N, C-alpha and C positions, 0 to 999 in steps of 0.2 A: 502494497499498498504505498509505503514511504518512496521510494523507487518511482512509482506512478506518480505521485505528486509534484516529487523534482521534476520530472520530467514532461508534466502539464505545462509548470510555473516553467520552464526551463522553456516552453515552444512561445511565451510572450517577448520573450526577448529576439530582439536580431542578432544576437550574436551570445555564443555560451560555449563554455569550453570546462569539462569536465577532467581531472586530476586526482589521481590514486597515490597517496600517500600512507604507507603503513606504519602501524603504531610506532615501530622501530625511529621511522624519523618525525614523528609528531608525539615521540614520551610524555611532553607537558599536558599536551590538548587531552590524549588519554586517559590521565592522571586525575588530571583534574574531572574529568564527564563520571569517572567513576567516585570519585570524594560527593561530586556533587549529588548520584545518585545513595550515594551511603549517608543522608546525615539530612536533617531539617534544618541544617545552619545556612543563615545567609552571612555572607561578604561584602561590607560595602567597602571601596578603597578611594582619597581621590592624588596623593603623590605618589604614595610610595604603594608595589602591592603587598599584600600582607604576607605573613612570614610563610607560610606554608607552598609560595606562588618564589617566593623570590631561592625556595633549598630544591625545588625541580627546575627551575630553568638554570641554578648553578651545576644541578646534577647534570643536565640536557647539555650544560656545558659543557662538562670536565669528560663527561661517557662521548662528546661527539668526533676527538682528537685522537 
């Protein structure tokens, strides 16, 4: 159903490009999505991201090299 909705929405644009990124290449987004699904906490930030996000980004930087 999600794929059908995405394709329907994509048809309303004159140009669309889909790119697959594995979880290994998008580790922060994957872990944040899992975190969001596991709890009911809301996170809001204005200047610096919460510690959780900073730690995930630092991990990604360290693991990418």
